[in-house]
C-alpha positions in Angstrom: -1.5 -95.5 73.6 -5.2 -95.6 73.7 -7.5 -93.0 74.4 -8.1 -93.8 78.2 -4.4 -93.9 78.6 -3.7 -90.9 77.4 -6.6 -89.1 79.1 -5.9 -86.4 81.8 -5.5 -87.9 85.3 -7.4 -86.4 88.2 -6.2 -87.4 91.7 -8.7 -87.3 94.2 -7.5 -86.7 97.9 -9.7 -87.8 100.8 -9.1 -88.6 104.3 -9.9 -92.1 104.5 -12.0 -94.6 102.0 -14.5 -96.0 104.3 -18.2 -96.2 104.7 -19.4 -92.5 104.6 -21.3 -89.8 102.7 -18.1 -88.1 101.1 -16.7 -91.2 100.0 -20.0 -92.3 98.6 -20.3 -89.4 96.6 -16.8 -89.9 95.3 -17.3 -93.3 94.3 -20.5 -92.6 92.8 -18.7 -89.4 90.8 -15.9 -92.0 89.2 -18.6 -95.0 88.3 -20.6 -92.2 86.4 -18.3 -90.2 84.6 -17.5 -91.4 81.2 -14.5 -93.7 81.2 -12.5 -92.5 78.2 -12.9 -88.9 79.3 -10.5 -88.9 82.6 -8.3 -91.4 84.4 -8.7 -91.3 88.6 -6.5 -92.3 91.3 -7.8 -91.8 95.1 -4.9 -90.9 97.6 -5.9 -91.2 101.0 -4.3 -89.4 103.7 -5.1 -92.7 106.0 -6.0 -95.9 104.2 -8.9 -97.4 102.7 -11.3 -100.1 103.4 -13.3 -102.9 101.6 -15.8 -99.7 100.3 -13.2 -99.6 97.9 -14.8 -102.4 96.0 -17.6 -100.6 95.1 -15.8 -98.7 92.5 -16.6 -100.3 89.2 -13.9 -99.0 87.1 -10.9 -101.4 87.0 -8.4 -98.6 86.3 -8.6 -96.6 89.5 -5.3 -96.8 91.4 -5.6 -96.3 95.3 -2.7 -94.8 97.4 -2.7 -95.0 101.1 -0.4 -92.6 103.0 -1.0 -94.3 106.0 -0.8 -91.0 108.1 -0.5 -91.5 111.9 -2.8 -89.6 114.2 -1.6 -85.7 114.9 1.0 -84.6 113.2 2.7 -86.4 111.1 5.2 -84.7 109.0 6.3 -87.6 107.1 3.1 -88.0 105.2 3.8 -84.8 103.7 7.2 -86.0 102.1 5.0 -89.2 101.0 2.3 -87.3 99.6 5.1 -85.2 97.7 6.7 -88.3 96.0 3.2 -89.6 95.5 2.2 -86.6 93.6 5.4 -86.4 91.5 5.0 -90.4 90.8 1.3 -89.8 89.4 2.1 -86.3 87.7 -1.8 -85.5 87.5 -3.1 -82.7 85.3 -5.9 -81.9 88.4 -6.2 -82.4 91.8 -9.5 -82.6 93.6 -9.2 -82.2 97.6 -11.9 -82.3 99.9 -12.6 -81.2 103.4 -10.5 -79.5 106.2 -8.5 -82.7 106.2 -6.9 -82.6 102.6 -6.7 -78.9 102.1 -3.3 -78.8 103.3 -2.5 -80.7 100.3 -3.0 -78.0 97.9 0.2 -76.5 99.2 2.0 -79.8 98.3 0.2 -80.0 95.2 1.5 -76.6 93.8 5.0 -77.6 95.1 4.8 -80.8 93.2 3.9 -79.1 90.0 0.2 -79.8 89.8 -1.5 -77.0 87.9 -4.9 -77.3 88.0 -6.1 -77.7 91.7 -9.9 -77.9 92.8 -11.0 -78.0 96.7 -14.4 -79.4 97.6 -16.2 -78.6 100.9 -18.8 -81.4 101.7 -19.8 -80.6 105.3 -18.5 -79.9 109.0 -17.0 -81.7 111.7 -17.6 -81.6 115.3 -14.8 -79.5 116.0 -16.2 -76.5 113.9 -19.8 -76.9 113.1 -20.8 -73.4 111.8 -17.2 -72.9 110.1 -16.1 -69.8 112.4 -13.3 -71.5 114.3 -10.5 -68.9 113.4 -7.5 -71.3 112.9 -9.5 -73.4 110.4 -10.8 -69.9 108.4 -7.1 -68.3 108.9 -5.7 -71.6 107.2 -8.5 -71.7 104.2 -7.4 -68.0 103.6 -3.9 -68.8 103.5 -4.1 -71.3 101.0 -7.0 -69.4 99.1 -4.5 -68.2 96.4 -3.6 -71.8 95.4 -6.9 -72.8 94.7 -8.2 -72.7 91.3 -11.7 -73.7 91.8 -14.0 -74.8 95.0 -17.1 -76.9 94.8 -19.7 -76.8 97.6 -22.3 -79.4 97.6 -24.8 -77.1 99.4 -25.8 -73.4 98.9 -24.9 -72.9 102.4 -21.5 -74.0 102.0 -21.2 -72.0 98.7 -22.3 -68.9 100.7 -19.9 -69.6 103.4 -17.0 -69.8 101.0 -17.4 -66.3 99.4 -18.3 -64.4 102.3 -16.5 -66.1 105.6 -13.5 -67.4 103.5 -13.1 -64.6 100.6 -13.6 -67.0 97.5 -14.6 -65.4 94.5 -17.9 -66.1 93.1 -17.1 -67.1 90.0 -14.8 -69.7 91.1 -17.3 -71.3 93.7 -19.4 -74.0 91.9 -22.7 -75.3 93.9 -23.1 -79.2 92.8 -25.5 -81.1 94.9 -25.1 -85.0 95.3 -26.9 -87.1 93.1 -28.7 -90.6 94.1 -28.9 -93.6 92.1 -32.6 -93.8 91.7 -32.7 -97.2 90.1 -31.1 -99.1 93.1 -32.7 -97.0 95.7 -36.4 -97.5 95.1 -39.7 -97.8 97.3 -41.0 -101.1 98.4 -42.7 -103.0 95.8 -43.6 -106.1 98.0 -44.0 -106.9 101.6 -41.4 -105.8 103.7 -38.5 -107.8 104.1 -37.3 -109.6 107.6 -34.7 -107.5 108.7 -32.7 -107.6 112.3 -33.0 -110.6 114.8 -35.8 -113.3 114.1 -39.4 -111.7 114.5 -38.1 -108.1 115.0 -40.1 -106.6 112.1 -43.8 -107.5 110.9 -45.9 -105.6 108.2 -47.5 -103.7 111.4 -44.0 -102.4 112.5 -43.4 -98.9 112.6 -39.5 -98.7 111.7 -37.8 -95.6 112.5 -34.4 -95.8 110.5 -30.9 -94.0 110.0 -27.8 -94.6 108.2 -24.3 -93.3 108.5 -21.0 -93.2 110.1 -21.9 -93.0 114.0 -19.5 -89.9 114.9 -20.4 -87.3 117.4 -21.5 -84.8 114.6 -24.1 -87.2 113.4 -25.7 -86.8 117.0 -27.4 -90.6 117.1 -27.7 -90.2 120.8 -30.1 -87.7 120.4 -32.4 -89.9 118.3 -31.9 -93.0 120.8 -33.4 -90.4 123.4 -36.4 -89.8 121.2 -36.8 -93.1 120.8 -37.1 -93.8 124.2 -39.5 -90.8 124.8 -41.6 -92.2 122.2 -41.9 -95.9 123.7 -43.2 -93.9 126.9 -45.9 -92.0 125.4 -49.3 -93.5 126.2 -50.9 -92.8 123.0 -48.6 -94.7 121.1 -48.4 -98.8 120.6 -45.2 -99.4 121.7 -45.2 -102.9 120.4 -45.1 -101.5 116.8 -41.9 -99.2 117.3 -38.7 -100.0 116.1 -35.4 -98.3 115.7 -32.5 -99.2 113.4 -29.6 -97.5 113.1 -27.2 -98.7 110.2 -23.3 -97.9 110.5 -20.3 -98.0 112.9 -18.1 -95.4 114.9 -17.3 -94.1 118.1 -20.8 -93.4 119.2 -22.3 -97.0 118.5 -21.5 -98.3 122.2 -22.9 -94.9 124.0 -26.3 -95.5 121.9 -25.9 -99.3 122.6 -25.5 -98.6 126.5 -28.2 -96.2 126.7 -31.0 -98.4 124.9 -30.1 -101.1 127.3 -30.0 -98.8 130.3 -33.6 -97.6 129.2 -34.7 -101.6 129.0 -35.6 -101.1 125.1 -32.7 -102.6 123.4 -34.9 -105.4 122.1 -36.6 -103.0 120.0 -33.6 -101.3 118.2 -31.1 -103.2 115.9 -27.6 -101.4 115.6 -25.9 -103.8 113.4 -22.8 -101.7 112.4 -21.4 -101.3 109.1 -24.1 -102.9 106.5 -23.8 -103.3 102.4 -27.1 -104.0 101.7 -28.4 -100.1 102.2 -31.0 -99.9 99.5 -32.7 -103.1 100.8 -32.9 -101.9 104.3 -34.2 -98.9 103.5 -37.2 -100.3 101.8 -37.9 -101.9 105.1 -37.9 -98.6 107.0 -41.3 -96.4 107.6 -39.3 -93.0 108.1 -35.7 -91.8 108.0 -34.4 -89.6 110.6 -31.1 -87.6 110.2 -30.4 -86.0 113.7 -27.0 -84.5 112.8 -25.3 -81.1 114.4 -23.9 -80.2 110.8 -24.6 -81.5 107.5 -23.3 -80.7 103.7 -25.7 -82.2 101.0 -26.4 -85.7 102.9 -26.3 -88.8 100.4 -28.1 -90.8 102.8 -30.9 -88.3 102.9 -31.2 -88.4 99.1 -30.9 -92.3 99.0 -34.1 -92.3 101.5 -36.0 -89.8 99.4 -35.3 -92.0 96.6 -36.7 -95.0 98.6 -40.0 -93.1 98.9 -39.0 -92.5 102.8 -40.5 -89.3 104.6 -37.1 -87.6 106.1 -37.5 -86.3 109.4 -34.1 -84.0 109.7 -32.3 -81.3 111.8 -32.3 -77.9 110.1 -28.6 -77.8 110.0 -26.5 -77.1 106.5 -27.8 -78.4 103.4 -30.6 -80.1 104.8 -33.1 -77.3 104.3 -32.4 -77.3 100.7 -33.2 -81.1 100.3 -35.9 -81.4 102.6 -39.4 -79.4 102.1 -40.7 -79.3 105.7 -44.4 -80.3 105.8 -44.0 -81.7 102.3 -41.5 -84.1 101.8 -40.5 -84.6 105.2 -40.0 -82.3 108.6 -37.2 -80.4 109.7 -36.4 -79.9 113.4 -33.7 -78.1 115.7 -30.6 -80.0 116.4 -30.0 -81.4 119.9 -33.5 -81.6 120.8 -34.9 -85.3 121.6 -38.5 -84.0 122.7 -38.8 -82.1 119.3 -37.3 -84.9 117.2 -39.7 -87.5 119.0 -42.9 -85.1 118.4 -41.8 -85.0 114.6 -41.6 -88.7 114.5 -45.0 -89.3 116.3 -46.7 -86.7 113.9 -46.0 -89.9 111.2 -47.2 -92.5 113.3 -50.5 -90.9 114.4 -51.4 -89.4 110.6 -52.7 -92.1 108.8 -51.1 -92.0 105.0 -48.7 -88.9 106.2 -45.7 -91.0 105.8 -46.5 -92.6 102.1 -47.5 -89.1 101.0 -44.3 -87.2 101.8 -42.1 -90.2 100.8 -43.8 -90.3 97.4 -43.4 -86.3 97.1 -39.7 -87.0 97.9 -39.1 -89.8 95.4 -40.7 -87.5 92.9 -38.3 -84.7 94.0 -35.2 -86.7 93.6 -36.2 -87.8 90.1 -36.7 -84.2 89.0 -33.5 -82.5 90.5 -30.9 -84.8 92.2 -30.0 -87.4 89.6 -26.7 -89.0 89.3 -26.7 -87.9 85.6 -27.0 -84.4 86.6 -24.3 -84.5 89.4 -21.7 -86.2 87.3 -22.5 -83.8 84.3 -21.8 -80.8 86.4 -18.5 -82.1 87.6 -17.9 -82.7 83.9 -18.3 -79.6 83.3 -15.9 -78.0 85.9 -13.2 -80.6 85.1 -13.3 -79.7 81.2 -13.4 -76.0 81.8 -10.4 -76.2 83.6 -8.4 -78.8 81.6 -10.0 -77.1 78.3 -11.2 -80.5 77.2 -13.3 -80.3 74.2 -17.2 -81.2 75.1 -18.4 -84.3 73.9 -22.1 -83.6 73.7 
């Protein structure tokens, strides 16, 4: 048996393997961990999309449990049998949809159990919902270690859920600063023919278009900007990359406001680094956030970031230095912050260069992979290999 075949198996359990920050972080982690150290399998409560093709390792098994919407009791049995078949040394569940699997994993004999918190959804923006807090508290004795992607989530796990501090590790997401880098040549043509030119001021956003991401506030801010007399509306462009239930309402609002021609919402794309290099600034209007992968990717691309002051965003963005923080769900404040970058020459480039330097110094992919590896090694008692 080869060293790889005898390496401990980690099962990563997630809701669905599709375009998203959590999923992007998981794929990055698997791709950057030493290949001979651990084997990996991904168990999806629902299913997976072509996003799985981003995994560069050939030996990662992906299992879809095809859970139906709502309570699907049969999926618990499928999960139990899957864990018995795989016999992993460690399971790593993520976020609220995965935490129930901790009980099934314990019943299936999985001795080492980790749970990661990557951010909250629209149903529980501040983590205070009684039912979900009770569920986490009940499962607390079964979870050997927690990983929080932001200091805010780490503090919440300890102070609100009752996790012991020594069992919680804060690991921020890392970003591939070679793939995501500043523009080195004239802006690439993106969108429909003639959509952008070198004088265009491109407001960009990338992410799953779910309610918690609040793209409608960004669209409203864009409409406000176009109505301001001191801005040249011919230069302004809005680009929102991603798909989800809020895409249609955003398109409808753009059409109703008569500005659809100045916006481009193409849905899911697989050329995000190139698209970011065509942007002038990046905007993250979320109502809740962990440690956003797309914010870090934008920073690595040399973009200033205008983001809401929620969750882990204040840990990533130094307001007034690498970007600007604004209140959530406030299109007026968001429009004002964007307008500053339009009005003040050189501000976007200055903040973007500082953002890039911060990523290189503090949010490297290597640092993230090493931090996860240290947790896995400590729990499995694997010897450190330098």
